GUBAZA-522772 format. One record per residue (C-alpha): x, y, z; residue in one letter. Coordinates in steps of 0.1 Angstrom, whole numbers, plus 5000, padded with zeros to 4 digits. Each point is the difference from the previous one (the first is absolute). Layout:
N
XYZA...
END
This chain:
76
931719473317M497150174981N498250295016P496949805009V502049735018D501950275018L496850175011Y498649665012V503149925020S500050345017L496350065006Y498549655001R502249795022P499249635003S497649885027T502849815016A502250305003S497150215014Q499249735025A503649975011A500350375005A497249995026L502349845025V502350304999E497050235002V498849825031G503350005017E500450374994G496550075013L500849795031Q503150215008R498150334994Q497149895023L502449895027E501850344998D496750185001L499049795031S503350095017R500050364991D496750134987P500150334981T497650164976P502649984972E500849645006R496249915001A499650194967E502849814984A498749665012V496550094987A501450094966A502049684998N497049795010L498150164971A502949914978G499949645012A496349994993Q500650124964R502749734996A497649735011V497350134977L502450014971R500949635007L496349925002R499550154966E503049824985A498749675014L496650064985L501350094966T503049764998A499849684980P499649715023Q503449854993E501650335012D498449975034V501949755021A498949915036P
END
């Protein structure tokens, strides 16, 4: 694999793989929010807030990929 292809595979995942990863992100956030609800602590709240910000970045990366991807790469 040439260096450009390697870079693309590592740093520009397909829209399909990005979208599929959101399921795991959502499940992880759900568990963290349930734990926070059961046992609220400042540390737990800070961790959840940081992970919510990470989820937002993941969604915005997917949005950017969808806007720049050739139409045939974007499957419903």
